[in-house]
N, C-alpha and C positions, 0 to 999 in steps of 0.2 A: 637767121630765124631761130637756130638752136640757142644762140646766146640770149636772145630776147626771152624765150621760153624758160631758160635756166634762171635768168634774172627774176622773172615773174614768180617762179616757184620759190626762190629764195626769199623774196619779199613776203610771200604768203606764209611761209614757215616762220619767218621772224615775227610776223604779226600774231600768229597763233601762239608762239612762245611768250611774247610780251603779254598777251591776254592772260595766259596761265600764270605767269610770274606776278601779274598785278592782281591776281585773285579773281579774274573774270572766269565765267563758266564756259566750258567748251560745249559744242552742240551735243556731244554724247552725254555729258554730265547733265545738261538740261533735260535731255530725253529720259535719262535714268530717273531724275527727280520726278518727272511727270509720271513715269511708269509706276513709281512707288505709291502714287496717290490715285491709282485707278484700279478698278475691279472689273473682271470680265465674267458675266453671269450667263450661262447657257440655259435659257428658259425652255420648259417642257410644254407649256400650255399656250397654243396660239391665240386662244380666245382672250387671254389676259395681257397680251403683248402691248396694246395701247396703254393699259394701266401702268405697266412697268416703265413705259416712257415717262409718264408723269411722276412716278416714284423716283426715277433717276434725276429728274429736274429738281425735285424737292430735296433729295439727299445731297446733291451738289450745293444747293443753296444753303443748307444747314451746316454742312461739314467741309465743303470744298473738295470732296473726293468725287471723282468721276466714276459713275456706274455705267458700264457698257453692256447693254442687254442684247443678246442675239437669241432669236427664237427659231427653233427647229420647226420645219413644216410638219403638219399632222402626220402621225405614224412614221416619222423618220428620225426620232430622237436618238435611238441607239446608233444608227448609221452616222448621224451628224456628230455625235459625241466621239465616235471612233476617229473621225476625220479631224475634229478640232483638238482633241487631246494630244495629238501627235505634233501639233504646231509649236513653234517657239513661244508664241503668245497664246498659250492654252487657257481654257476656262479656269477661273479661280474657284467659282462656285458652279456645281452641276447637280444633277439629280439622279438618284437611283430609285428603283421601283419596289424595293423590298430585299429580302434575303438573297433571291436569285440575282438581282441587280448588283448587290454588294459582292457576291461571288465573282461576278464578271469584272468588277472595277475595283476590287480591294487593293490592288497595287497603287491606286491613285487616291484612296480615301484616307484623309488625315484623321487622327484620333481627336474627337470633339468633346471628350468628357470634361475638359477644363474650360470649355467655352461658357460664356454667360448665358447663351440661349439654352444650352442643355440644362444648366442649373435650374432654370425656370420651367422646364418641361413638367407638366402636371403628373403624367403617368409615364414614368421612365421605362416601363416594360414595353412601351411602344417603339422605342428607339432600336436601331440596328446595332447590335453589340456582338463582340467576339472577345472572349477572355475578359480582360479588364478594360478593354477599349470600347469606345462608342464611335461608330463610323457613319451613321446616318440619323438625322434628327427629323421626325415628322413635322411638317409645317402646316398641315391642314388635316383634320380628322373627320371622319363620318362614322355613323353608328347605325346598326340595325338590330331589331329584336321584334317583339310582339307589340304592336301598337294597340292600345285599348281605349275605349270610350269610358271615361270615369263616371259619367252620369248613368250609363247602363249598369256598370259594375256596382255603383252605390245602390241602385234600385234592387239589384240582386242581393246584395249583402243585407238589406233590410228585410228580406223575405224570411218567413218562418222556415226553419230547417235548412237554411243556407249552409253550405260546407265551409264557409269562411265569413268573417265579419268585416274584413278589410283587405285591401290589396297587399298589405305588408305580410299577411299570413301566407301568401303564395310565393314560396321561394324554392320550390322543387317540383319535379314532374308529378309526383303522386298527388300533391295538393292541387296543382293546376288541372290534372285530369279529373279529379273529383268535382271541382268547381265547374269545369266546362261541361261535363256530362250532366250535371244537375241543372245548369243553365239551359241546356238543350231540352231537357224535360219540361222546363218552365218557360220556353221561348215565347209562347203565346202571351203569357202574363207579362213578360218583359217587353213585348212589342217588337220582337226581332224575328227575322226569317231563319237565322242560323247564328251560331256563336262566331264562327270564322267566315271571313270572306272566301270567295272561290279560290281554290288551289289551281292557279292558272298554269296549265300544262300544254298550252298550244306551243309548238316549236317556235323558239325565239322569245317566248314569254315565260320560259321555265327556269330562268336564271335564279329565281328566289330559292329554288329547291336543289338544282344540280350544282350550284356554286355556294350560295349564301347559307342555306340550311346544312349542306354537306360540310361546310367549314367547321361546324361545332364538333362533330365526332372526330374529324381529322385533327383539329386543334388538340383535343385531349389525347389522341393517340400519339402525336408527336411530343406533346408535353410530358406525358407519363412514361414515355420510353426514352426521354432525353435525346431526341433526334436533333442533330445540328441542321438547321434549315438552310445553311449555306453549302451543305455537302450533298453528295450523291445518295445519301441515305433516304432522301425524300423521293427517290425514283421507284420505291416499292412501298406498298401499304398492306396491312392485314385487314383493314376495315373492321378492327376489333370491336368498335362501338356501333356496328351496323344495327343491332337491336335497339339501341338508343335512338338512332335516326328513325327507325321504324315506329318507335313509340310516339314521337311527336308528329310524324307524317300521317300516321293512322288517326291521331287525334284531330288533325286538320281535316282529313278526308271524311271522317265519320260524324263530324259536328259542323259541317259546312252548309252554306246557303244553297249550294249547287250539288246535284247528284253526281256520283263518280263518273257515270258514263258520258257526261257532258263536259268534263274538265278539259278535254282535248281542244275545245273551241274557245276556252276562256283566256282572256288577256289580263295583264296587270292592271290596265285602266278599268276593266270591269270590276276587278277586286277592290280597287281603291274607291270606286264610285259607290259600291255596296256599303262600304264603311261610312263614306261621307253622307250618305242618305239615311243613315241610322238603321239600315237593314241588318247589320251585324255589329257585334261588340268588339271583335278583334280582327287584326290582319297583320301578317308578317311583312315588314318592309323597313326601309331606312329613313333617316331624317329628310332625305331628298323627296320623300313622299308627301311632305306637307302641302306642296303646291297642288299635288294630285287630289288632295282632300279639299283644300280651300277653294279651288277653282271649279269644283263640280257645281253645276247649276242645281239649285234646290238643296244645297248642303244644309244639314240640320245639326251637325256636330259643332259645338262651341269650342273655340280655340283653347279655353282653359281646361277642357275635358279631354284633350288629346295627350295621352301619356304613353310611356314605354315600360315594358318589363322584359327581362332576359328570356331567351329561348331555352326552356328547361327540357331535358331529355331523359333524366333518371341516372345520370352519371354521378358517382360518389363525390361528395364535396361541392355539389353545384349550388348549395345554399349561399355561398359567397361569390357566385358568378355574377358578372355584370353583363352589359350589352356586348355585342360583337363590334368592337371599336378598332378602327385602324385607318390605313391609308395606303396608297401606292405611290405616295409622293414624299421623298425624303431629301433633305439638303445634304450635300457632301461638299467638302472643301478639298481641293486638289493638293495632295501631299507632296507633289513635285514642285509646287510653287514655292517661292522664297518665304521665309518666316514672316517677313514684312507683309507680303501679299496675303498670307494666311490670316494674319491678325486683322488686316483691313477687311477681309471677307467676314470674319467673325464679328467684327464691329458693326458692319452693315446689317447682318442678319439680326443682331440684337436690337439695333436701332429700329428695324422694320417692325419688330414685335414688342417693343417696349416704349418707344417715344410716342408722344401724342400724335404727331404727324403720321408716323408709320402705322400705328394701330388703326387710325381712321381709314387708311388705304386698305388694310387687311379686312376690316369688318364691313365697311360701306361699299368699297369698290371691288375688291377681290371676293368678298362675301364668304370668307373662310371661317370655319369653326377652328379657332386657334387653340392648340393644346398647351397653353402657357399661362402661368399664374400672374402674369403682368397685366392681364385684362380685368378691369373692374366690371361689375355687373352691367353697367350701362354702356360698356364698350363691346359687349358680346352680341352675337346674332339674336334677334328677338322673336324668331318663330318658335312655336312650342316644342317641336321635336328637336331642334338644335339645342334648346335649353335643357331638354331631357338628357341628351347625350352628355352635355357638360356636367349636369347634375350627377349622373351615374359615374362619370369618370372621377368625380371628387369625393365619392362616398368612401368613408373609412372601412377597411376590411373587405372591400369588394375588388375583385380582379377582372379586368376586361378580357374578353375572348379575342385574341389577336386574329388579324385577317391572314390566315395561312393559306387561303385559296390562291394567293399569289404564286404558290408553288404547284398548283394543280397542273397536270401535264399540258393540255392545250384545249382549244375549242372543240375539237372532234370528240375528245373524251367527255366533255361537258354535255354536248349535244346528244351523244349516245346514252349517257346517264339519264338525261331528261326523257328520252324516248322510252327507256326501260321503266322509269317511274310512271309514265302514262300507262304502259302495258300492265304494270302492277295494279294501278288504280282501277283499271278496267277489268281486272281479273284474268288476264291472259298470260301473266308471267308471275312465277312464284318469287317470294322475297329472297329465298336462297339463290335463285338464279340471278336476281339483281345484284346481290352481294358478290357472287362469283364474277359477274361481268365487270363490276367496279374494280375488283382486285386485279383481274387479268388484264383489262384494258389500260388501267393506270400504268402498269409496268410496260406494256407494249408501246403505248404512246410516249412514255418517258424515254424509251430507248431510241426513238426516231431521231 
């Protein structure tokens, strides 16, 4: 038996050597060749997993490269990434959620500044950068600001004694305040119940103020103090632009369709319905709010009249401020992957956002506002607020306000901030107390 086994082994070895000498590929060589032509993408969004299955089929058909997409279950992405990144066959492409995400995964983030995708990023300030390197590229953006009804604004501008003659004149808080307060005085003639929709402060519906509005002063504090968003320097704030927050928040409260004492019952849907029905001229929200306007029964606002303006607060230099534009979704390429793998990853990402096939998936199926100049006008989302976001991003001399709320401490901090804002609106808490709470609790929650 031993002789038979030995003979069989010898024959097998000889066959293997003959195959190699004759130029035949060994199984390991075949495997390696296949590996070089495959990409592993760890997807963050479960809701788009079926779409990526179709993208993978299309990409292989066009390029011959296999795209293996694995989707993490909802709310498990970080945990899944920790598990997958340690494997021999680790993800080639993964996602980080902003500066904090980059701080956690910087050892695995390749420099993307020379990739084709980055070269076509419309607003490069949106990328995650450190030093001369670029380590995260946003692949979908959203924007928020003050949505206004152009028809109502034009009616106001035509009035005798109007504080502005066009929307272009409103590029700072002083002018916005003058216009809004004059519109309030003329609201009956304008046919509105209030300039602003309800400042929804019901718990759970106060995110527009404790997160989105708060982002504006925090953005300027970090920017003007040169704070590294990937460092522990974000664990404390001075809330040095608290008065600027108060400026715009008071303007909302004092020129609203709803009395202050009722704001604790108001929801975002109420606010958007008021705007949709023509009861108000303005409402703070993001481009995702279009459906909340268009789907309201009895909607009187025409699509072409739905526009955006930035959130002005009185901070120096805000005349060149754009919308609050950003994302929590950034592509990263695994720096531990081979150079060949990294190039395949870069090629795929560029294909997705530059080829005819890829762009159709992005716009029609994923329904992303893509922040790249590879998209022609007819290849971009066609709802009015998405168009406005893209329009503001492309304006010369205008700087978008980054989404720095991605470094806010946690939900507890936000919820307590919202509760304090309601107390302030109802007159049971001073603004100084609100400011002190924000500063103190920011540090306390960041240290947890």
